C-alpha positions in Angstrom: 104.2 94.1 93.4 103.3 96.1 96.2 105.2 98.7 97.9 105.1 96.6 101.1 103.8 98.3 104.3 103.5 95.2 106.4 104.2 91.5 106.2 102.2 88.9 104.4 101.4 85.2 104.7 100.6 82.5 102.0 99.9 78.7 101.6 99.2 75.3 99.8 96.3 73.0 99.7 96.2 69.3 99.2 94.5 68.5 95.9 91.4 66.5 95.4 89.9 64.6 92.5 86.8 66.1 91.0 84.7 65.1 88.0 81.2 65.7 86.7 78.8 62.8 86.7 78.9 62.7 83.0 82.6 62.3 82.8 83.4 60.4 86.0 83.9 57.0 84.3 86.2 58.5 81.7 88.2 60.3 84.4 88.6 57.0 86.3 89.9 55.2 83.2 92.3 58.1 82.6 93.5 57.9 86.2 94.0 54.2 86.0 96.2 54.4 82.9 98.0 57.7 83.4 97.4 59.5 86.6 97.1 63.3 86.1 100.2 65.2 87.2 100.9 68.8 87.9 103.2 70.6 85.4 105.0 73.9 85.2 107.0 76.1 82.9 110.2 75.5 85.0 110.2 78.8 86.9 113.1 78.6 89.4 111.0 80.1 92.3 107.6 78.5 91.4 108.3 75.2 89.6 104.7 74.2 89.2 103.4 77.5 88.1 102.2 77.9 84.5 101.9 75.1 82.0 103.7 74.1 78.8 102.3 73.2 75.4 100.1 76.2 74.6 100.0 80.0 74.5 96.9 81.8 75.7 95.7 84.6 73.5 92.5 85.6 75.4 90.5 85.1 78.6 86.8 85.7 78.9 85.8 85.7 82.6 82.3 85.8 84.0 81.5 86.1 87.7 78.1 86.2 89.4 78.2 87.9 92.8 75.3 87.2 95.2 75.9 90.2 97.5 77.5 88.0 100.2 81.3 88.1 100.0 81.5 84.9 102.0 79.7 82.8 99.4 81.3 81.3 96.3 80.7 83.1 93.0 79.4 81.2 90.0 81.9 81.6 87.2 82.6 80.7 83.6 86.2 80.9 82.3 86.7 80.7 78.5 90.3 80.4 77.3 91.4 80.9 73.6 94.8 79.4 73.1 97.2 78.1 70.4 99.0 74.8 71.0 102.8 74.8 70.6 102.9 71.0 70.5 100.4 68.1 70.2 98.5 67.7 73.5 96.7 64.7 74.7 95.7 66.7 77.8 95.9 70.3 78.9 96.9 71.5 82.4 95.5 74.7 83.8 96.4 76.2 87.1 93.3 76.2 89.4 92.4 75.4 93.0 90.1 76.7 95.7 86.9 76.2 93.6 84.8 73.4 92.3 84.4 72.5 88.6 81.0 71.7 87.2 82.0 71.0 83.6 84.7 71.5 80.9 84.3 71.8 77.2 87.1 71.8 74.6 86.1 73.2 71.3 82.4 72.8 72.1 82.7 69.1 73.2 82.5 67.8 76.8 86.0 66.9 78.1 87.1 64.8 81.1 88.9 66.5 83.9 90.7 65.8 87.2 92.7 67.7 89.7 96.4 67.1 90.4 97.7 69.3 93.2 96.9 72.8 92.0 96.4 71.8 88.3 93.2 71.2 86.6 94.0 68.4 84.1 91.7 68.4 81.0 91.5 65.5 78.6 89.7 66.3 75.3 88.0 63.6 73.3 90.7 63.9 70.6 94.3 65.1 71.0 94.9 68.8 70.1 97.3 69.1 67.1 100.4 71.2 67.2 99.9 74.8 66.1 96.1 74.5 66.3 93.7 77.0 68.0 91.5 75.7 70.7 88.8 77.1 73.0 88.4 75.7 76.6 85.4 76.6 78.7 85.3 75.8 82.4 82.1 76.3 84.5 83.2 76.6 88.1 82.9 78.3 91.4 85.3 80.9 92.7 85.6 80.9 96.5 86.2 84.4 98.0 87.0 83.0 101.5 90.8 82.8 101.9 92.4 79.4 102.1 93.7 78.7 105.5 97.3 79.9 105.8 97.3 81.4 102.4 96.8 85.0 101.3 95.8 86.3 97.9 93.2 85.8 95.2 89.9 87.4 96.3 90.3 90.1 99.0 87.2 90.5 101.2 86.5 94.2 101.7 84.1 95.9 104.0 81.5 96.2 101.2 82.4 93.5 98.7 85.5 92.1 97.0 88.7 93.0 95.2 91.6 91.0 93.9 95.3 90.6 94.8 96.7 87.9 92.6 100.5 88.3 92.9 102.6 86.3 92.8 100.9 82.9 92.1 97.3 83.1 93.2 95.2 84.2 90.2 94.5 80.4 89.9 92.7 80.6 93.3 90.1 82.8 91.4 89.9 81.3 87.9 91.5 78.6 85.8 94.5 80.0 83.9 98.1 79.7 82.8 99.2 81.5 85.9 102.6 82.7 84.9 103.7 86.2 83.7 105.4 84.8 80.7 102.0 84.0 79.1 100.2 87.4 78.8 96.8 87.6 77.1 93.9 89.9 76.4 91.0 89.9 78.9 87.3 90.4 78.8 85.7 90.5 82.2 81.9 90.3 83.0 80.6 90.8 86.5 77.0 90.5 87.6 76.0 91.9 90.9 72.8 92.9 92.7 71.3 96.4 92.8 73.4 98.8 94.8 76.7 97.3 93.8 79.2 98.6 91.2 81.7 96.4 89.5 84.9 97.7 87.9 87.7 95.6 86.2 90.9 96.1 84.2 90.6 98.0 81.0 87.7 100.1 79.7 84.0 99.6 80.1 82.1 98.0 77.2 78.6 97.9 78.6 76.4 97.7 81.7 73.3 95.5 81.1 70.5 95.4 83.6 68.4 92.3 84.3 66.4 90.7 87.1 69.7 89.3 88.5 71.1 92.9 88.8 73.6 94.6 86.5 76.3 92.9 84.4 79.3 95.1 83.8 81.7 94.2 81.0 85.3 95.5 80.8 87.9 94.7 78.1 91.7 95.3 78.0 93.3 96.9 75.0 96.7 95.5 75.8 97.8 92.0 76.9 98.0 91.3 80.6 99.6 88.8 83.0 97.1 86.8 85.1 98.7 88.1 88.3 97.6 91.7 87.3 93.9 90.9 87.0 91.6 93.1 89.0 87.9 93.0 89.8 86.3 95.4 92.3 82.7 94.7 93.5 81.3 97.1 96.2 79.1 100.0 97.1 81.5 102.2 95.2 81.8 105.6 93.6 83.6 105.7 90.3 85.3 109.1 89.8 86.4 110.4 86.4 89.0 113.0 85.5 91.2 113.8 82.5 94.8 112.7 82.5 97.7 113.9 80.3 96.8 114.1 76.5 93.2 113.0 77.2 94.0 109.8 79.1 90.8 108.7 80.9 91.6 108.5 84.7 89.0 106.7 86.8 89.2 105.9 90.5 87.1 103.5 92.5 86.5 104.3 96.1 83.9 103.4 98.9 81.1 105.8 98.1 81.0 107.2 101.7 84.7 108.2 101.4 84.8 110.0 98.1 85.1 113.5 99.6 87.8 112.6 102.0 89.9 110.7 99.4 89.5 113.3 96.6 92.6 115.4 97.5 94.8 112.3 97.1 93.1 111.1 93.9 93.4 114.5 92.3 97.2 114.1 92.4 97.2 111.2 89.9 97.2 113.2 86.6 100.3 115.2 87.6 102.0 112.0 88.8 101.4 110.4 85.4 102.7 113.5 83.6 105.8 113.5 85.9 106.6 109.8 85.0 105.9 110.4 81.3 108.6 113.1 81.4 111.0 110.5 82.8 110.3 107.4 80.7 107.8 108.2 77.9 104.1 107.9 77.3 101.8 106.0 79.7 101.5 102.5 78.2 97.8 101.7 78.6 94.2 102.8 77.8 93.3 104.1 81.3 94.6 104.4 84.8 93.1 104.8 88.2 93.3 104.1 92.0 91.2 101.4 93.6 90.8 102.2 97.3 89.6 99.2 99.3 88.4 99.0 102.9 90.5 95.9 103.6 93.7 94.8 105.4 96.1 93.4 102.8 99.5 94.5 104.1 100.5 95.9 100.7 99.5 98.0 97.7 99.4 96.3 94.3 99.9 97.4 90.7 97.0 95.6 89.1 97.0 96.7 85.4 95.2 100.0 84.8 93.7 100.0 88.3 96.1 99.9 91.2 94.9 98.5 94.5 95.4 100.5 97.7 94.4 100.0 101.3 92.2 102.9 102.5 94.4 103.2 105.6 97.3 104.5 103.5 95.3 107.6 102.8 93.5 108.0 106.2 96.1 107.0 108.8 97.8 110.2 110.0 100.9 108.2 110.8 101.9 108.2 107.1 103.5 111.5 106.1 102.1 113.2 103.0 105.3 112.8 101.0 105.4 109.0 101.8 101.8 108.5 100.6 102.5 110.3 97.4 105.7 108.3 96.8 103.8 105.0 97.3 101.2 106.2 94.7 104.1 106.8 92.3 105.6 103.4 93.1 102.4 101.6 92.0 102.0 103.9 89.0 105.6 103.2 87.9 104.7 99.5 87.7 102.4 100.2 84.9 105.5 100.6 82.8 107.8 98.3 84.8 106.1 95.0 85.5 102.8 95.5 83.7 103.7 96.7 80.2 107.1 95.1 80.5 106.5 91.9 82.4 109.1 89.6 83.9 109.8 86.5 81.9 110.4 84.6 85.1 109.9 85.5 88.8 113.6 85.7 89.3 113.4 88.8 87.1 111.1 90.5 89.6 113.9 92.9 90.6 113.2 94.7 87.3 109.7 95.4 88.5 110.4 96.4 92.1 113.8 98.0 91.6 112.4 100.4 89.0 109.2 101.2 91.0 111.3 101.9 94.1 113.7 104.0 92.0 111.0 106.3 90.7 109.3 106.3 94.1 112.6 107.6 95.6 113.2 110.0 92.7 109.8 111.5 93.1 110.3 112.0 96.8 113.7 113.7 96.1 112.2 116.1 93.5 108.9 116.8 95.2 109.6 116.5 98.9 113.3 117.1 99.2 114.1 113.6 100.4 117.6 113.0 98.9 118.0 109.9 96.8 121.7 109.7 97.7 120.9 109.5 101.4 118.4 106.7 100.8 120.8 104.8 98.6 123.7 105.2 101.1 121.4 103.7 103.8 120.5 100.9 101.4 124.1 100.2 100.7 124.8 99.9 104.4 122.1 97.2 104.7 122.7 95.5 101.4 125.0 92.7 102.5 122.5 91.7 105.2 119.6 91.7 102.6 121.6 89.5 100.3 122.4 87.1 103.0 118.7 86.9 104.1 117.0 86.9 100.7 119.6 86.3 98.1 121.1 88.8 95.6 118.6 90.9 93.6 118.5 88.9 90.4 118.6 85.5 92.2 116.2 85.8 95.1 116.0 82.8 97.5 113.0 80.5 97.0 109.9 81.5 99.0 109.4 80.0 102.5 107.1 76.9 102.7 103.6 78.1 102.8 104.7 81.8 102.2 105.1 82.1 98.5 104.7 85.9 98.7 107.9 86.0 100.8 110.0 86.5 97.6 109.1 90.2 98.1 112.0 91.0 100.4 114.1 94.2 100.7 116.7 92.8 98.3 114.3 93.3 95.4 113.0 96.7 96.5 115.7 99.1 97.8 118.4 96.5 97.1 117.4 96.4 93.4 117.1 100.2 93.3 120.6 100.3 94.7 121.7 98.4 91.6 120.1 101.0 89.4 121.8 103.8 91.3 125.2 102.0 90.8 124.4 101.6 87.1 123.7 105.4 86.8 127.0 106.1 88.6 128.8 103.7 86.3 127.4 104.8 82.9 126.4 108.4 83.7 123.0 110.0 84.0 122.4 110.7 80.2 123.0 107.1 79.2 121.0 105.8 82.1 118.0 107.9 81.1 118.3 106.7 77.5 118.3 103.2 78.8 115.2 103.6 80.8 113.2 105.1 77.9 114.5 102.4 75.5 113.7 99.6 77.9 110.0 100.4 78.2 109.7 101.3 74.5 111.5 98.2 73.2 109.6 95.7 75.4 106.2 97.4 75.5 103.3 94.8 75.9 105.8 92.0 76.2 108.1 90.1 78.6 111.8 90.6 79.2 114.6 89.1 81.2 117.5 90.3 83.3 119.8 89.3 80.4 117.8 91.5 78.0 118.3 94.5 80.4 122.1 93.8 80.6 122.4 93.6 76.8 120.5 96.9 76.3 122.5 98.7 79.0 125.8 97.5 77.4 124.6 98.6 74.0 123.7 102.1 75.2 126.8 102.5 77.3 128.9 101.4 74.3 130.9 98.8 76.4 130.5 95.3 77.9 128.8 95.6 81.3 128.6 91.9 82.1 131.1 92.0 84.9 129.3 95.0 86.5 126.0 93.2 86.4 127.4 89.8 87.5 128.8 91.5 90.7 125.8 93.7 91.4 123.0 91.3 90.6 124.4 87.9 91.6 127.2 88.5 94.1 126.9 87.4 97.7 128.5 90.7 98.8 127.7 94.2 97.6 130.5 95.6 95.3 132.0 99.0 96.0 129.8 101.9 94.9 131.1 103.8 91.9 131.8 107.3 92.8 131.4 106.6 96.6 134.4 104.6 97.8 133.7 105.7 101.3 130.3 103.9 101.5 130.5 101.0 103.9 128.3 98.1 105.1 126.7 98.8 108.4 125.9 96.4 111.2 122.2 95.3 111.1 119.7 97.4 113.1 117.9 95.8 115.9 114.5 94.5 114.8 111.5 96.7 115.4 107.9 95.8 115.6 106.2 96.1 112.2 102.7 97.4 111.9 100.5 94.5 110.7 
């Protein structure tokens, strides 16, 4: 996710039972015989996230924005999916909105809520290996749930999204787990004076009495947590990237001149990363600058979200701002193109993004990687005790699901990559990095997949190395640096909120 600058907070809401007037009787009969229940795909950290029995191929999302970012948006979510077993009912992750109606393959369907699941019962069971289309007409509430961050982010002039790790379903019904990636088409209608931008490339902008409807479409599959929609009084700036890649940035219109020196750095940053790990994996890239307080930056696919303060607060050194930009850009390869199969694999996202952030700072700003890794080594045992080892993070705190994003999966995971480079040598490590993003492009992958590929490229079994570094309670000795020691924890300091 984010390169965290501050701390965050999340949530949980008690579920309610909702049904349209037309299907209320049917829902009551269903509840009497078999009460709807929340399901999940068995993620160790988020047991009720995602749903079994189907694979989503495409989402079509429509949002109508009134011009007031405190009022619910009218929305329609259409999901094309393929069943993997016979289904009498279908669970979608959804909460923090009302549902007006549901159709399955063009026919009205009964529905009810069970905790944060929308449970849909079609008129007839859906056969195994069949294709189905589910259409949900609903509202999408941009006002944050009490005690819960994420979903829509209210900005000074509109809205943006921050859906990591488990809050896309606060915005739209979905199979909200990174293991089920899909194609997206996103339509946003907003009044005159507003501009809407979303993941992917623009398809059309159609004017009507209601305002303008912008349509965007991805050319690569995407996890729900990476969805982005920006609605605001925005300027959209275009510039060429490497080999003709379209780069577009979205910024508050009044800030375009002040932000331009930062935005102009993106093409060279893309070229730098391509030199390390291969071609940029998507159809476009850009920076979305929001006038909002999120406490983090976020790698939403093709359009990374940044707080405006990162670029305007003089307290942040130039080298630091640029390295954070590279952190989020790195995620387009690590986390977006190659997504984690489960949330326990998130170290692969954040460790790699932190690695390239630090490598960029070393090469461009003379901030030695070795010094940063030595400091991380000294703190590593404390991070493991507090948050678990990198590949087995502790479960999030109650009401704070975003708390899985702890130091052990940032610098602690980058430390694992440093140890691996020390263990197998720089040439093999660089081959591993390129092979990883090439072999798993547009897919999902696990920690075990990374271990197997590393062993294959190194030409020897690295399972003992990975077991110790990824799962051990204590940090192993650093290859090549026997003098590196654990350090006593520093006294806590006040963190900028």
